[in-house]
C-alpha positions, -999 to +999 in steps of 0.1 A: -284+010+005-309-004+030-324+018+057-299+024+084-325+029+112-335-008+108-313-038+113-298-046+080-285-081+073-248-081+066-253-100+034-274-071+021-246-046+029-221-071+013-241-071-019-240-033-021-203-033-014-197-059-042-218-039-066-200-007-058-166-023-061-176-039-094-188-006-107-153+008-099-138-020-120-127-044-093-133-080-104-149-106-081-117-126-082-098-096-067-120-095-036-116-115-005-141-113+023-129-123+058-128-115+095-164-114+106-166-097+139-194-091+164-192-061+188-217-057+215-224-028+238-236-037+273-260-014+293-250-018+329-282-002+342-305-026+323-281-055+327-283-065+290-267-059+257-285-030+239-265-027+207-248-053+185-227-046+154-216-072+130-187-062+108-168-079+080-135-071+062-129-072+025-095-071+008-093-060-027-065-060-053-061-030-076-033-023-100-027+015-100-035+047-082-063+055-106-081+024-096-078+033-060-094+067-068-123+049-087-129+026-057-131+056-033-154+075-057-177+045-061-179+040-023-187+077-019-213+077-046-232+048-030-229+064+004-210+035+018-181+055+031-205+074+054-229+046+063-211+012+062-174+014+056-155+023+088-120+019+075-103+019+041-066+010+041-040+004+015-021-025+030+005-031+003+019-014-027+040-033-052+050-031-088+050-059-113+084-050-126+100-047-091+128-072-098+138-053-130+139-020-110+160-036-083+185-049-109+186-015-126+192+001-092+222-023-085+237-016-119+233+022-113+249+019-079+280+002-094+282+028-122+279+056-096+306+041-075+329+038-105+322+074-116+329+088-081+361+067-079+373+081-113+366+117-101+387+112-070+415+093-089+417+120-116+426+146-090+456+124-080+467+120-116+463+082-113+441+058-132+413+036-120+421-001-120+400-033-116+375-039-088+392-055-059+361-061-037+324-054-035+306-052-002+268-048+001+264-021+028+226-020+029+200-034+005+166-021+010+143-040-013+117-012-012+102+014+010+066+016+002+044+046+007+015+035+027-019+052+029-051+049+048-085+064+042-105+069+073-142+079+072-139+092+107-114+120+098-115+126+060-092+157+064-063+134+075-065+112+044-034+109+024-025+099-011-003+070-022+033+078-021+058+067-047+079+036-041+116+041-035+143+015-042+178+021-028+209+000-029+242+008-013+276-007-021+312-003-009+335-010-038+373-010-036+391-003-068+427-009-077+448+023-083+473+023-112 
């Protein structure tokens, strides 16, 4: 990492970030650099800007929590989390088999409704008939655990939470 007391070209810092991410297993095709921003501090007494900071954002794609841990370790090892990276955020968590999980959740919801209906019907000495109607009460595609890693307050850093899929149905059965 270049000397922090001198002005360091952002391209030099970007190279170190890319090397660090590559060492953590992140491929170049899974990195997107964007959002170049210039922040300036104005000295009112001297009537001039005395500090300028150029920042750049990078979005990366990783495939599991272990890869996230490798990225954090690589950034810590190179000193980037203390010297160059001001924010590290997990913006999105998804699963490649999400559609299958959603379908399985819907099937499980129907099976649970049928089991609960049978339990109630058996106490009345009746039998469960065919489904008369099915109404979707609420269908949450997924509630994702979000996480952020801040270099300003490392004690507040949290891990990645598990994804939750829920599906609620209202099913009316015939009673025989």
